[in-house]
C-alpha positions in Angstrom: 1.5 6.3 -10.0 1.6 9.7 -11.8 4.1 12.4 -11.1 2.5 15.5 -9.7 4.0 17.7 -12.4 2.5 15.5 -15.1 -0.9 14.9 -13.4 -3.7 16.6 -15.3 -5.9 16.5 -12.2 -3.3 18.0 -9.9 -4.5 20.8 -7.6 -2.1 23.6 -8.5 -3.1 25.7 -5.4 -1.5 24.0 -2.5 -2.7 26.6 0.0 -6.3 26.4 1.2 -8.1 29.7 0.7 -11.4 30.3 2.5 -14.3 28.5 0.8 -12.0 25.9 -0.8 -13.1 22.3 -0.9 -12.0 20.0 1.9 -9.5 17.2 1.2 -12.2 14.5 1.3 -14.2 16.4 -1.3 -11.1 16.8 -3.5 -10.3 13.1 -3.1 -13.8 12.1 -4.1 -13.8 14.4 -7.1 -10.3 13.4 -8.2 -11.1 9.7 -7.7 -14.4 9.9 -9.6 -12.6 11.7 -12.5 -10.0 9.0 -12.7 -12.7 6.3 -12.7 -14.5 8.1 -15.5 -11.3 8.2 -17.5 -10.7 4.5 -16.8 -14.1 3.4 -17.8 -14.1 5.5 -21.0 -11.0 3.4 -22.0 -12.9 0.3 -21.1 -15.8 1.4 -23.3 -13.4 1.6 -26.2 -12.5 -2.1 -25.6 -16.1 -3.2 -25.6 -16.9 -1.1 -28.7 -14.0 -2.8 -30.5 -15.3 -6.3 -29.9 -16.2 -8.1 -33.1 -19.9 -8.0 -34.2 -22.3 -6.7 -31.6 -20.7 -8.6 -28.6 -19.8 -5.5 -26.6 -22.5 -3.1 -27.6 -24.7 -3.7 -24.6 -21.8 -3.4 -22.1 -20.6 -0.2 -23.8 -24.0 1.3 -23.7 -24.5 0.6 -20.0 -21.0 2.0 -19.2 -21.7 5.1 -21.3 -24.8 5.8 -19.3 -23.0 5.3 -16.0 -20.2 7.7 -17.2 -22.8 10.3 -18.2 -24.6 10.1 -14.9 -21.3 10.3 -13.0 -20.4 13.4 -15.0 -23.7 14.9 -14.2 -23.2 14.3 -10.5 -19.9 16.3 -10.8 -21.6 19.1 -12.7 -24.4 19.3 -10.1 -21.9 18.9 -7.3 -24.0 16.2 -5.7 -21.6 14.5 -3.3 -24.0 11.6 -2.5 -24.3 10.8 -6.2 -20.6 11.3 -6.8 -19.9 8.6 -4.1 -22.5 6.3 -5.6 -21.1 6.6 -9.1 -17.5 6.4 -7.9 -18.4 3.0 -6.2 -20.2 1.8 -9.3 -17.4 2.8 -11.7 -14.8 1.4 -9.4 -16.3 -2.1 -9.9 -16.6 -1.9 -13.7 -14.4 -4.2 -15.6 
């Protein structure tokens, strides 16, 4: 578990100004970001496989990461949840 002072995704503003995201939205966004980071590391392992053994898996995972990122940019919470669940089960 990461220390809050070293956590790059830590919410620096502990108070909740008007218009701020709810905790559940923050949890979904943070969780999705962690899954994107984790799967990007997994992609590196697939790309490092000898020959072309991991190319298909890496390609599929790259597409999932791109779509997950797009859901964050578009702030589409339905798609964020979908891609969180998909990325969570990638191994």
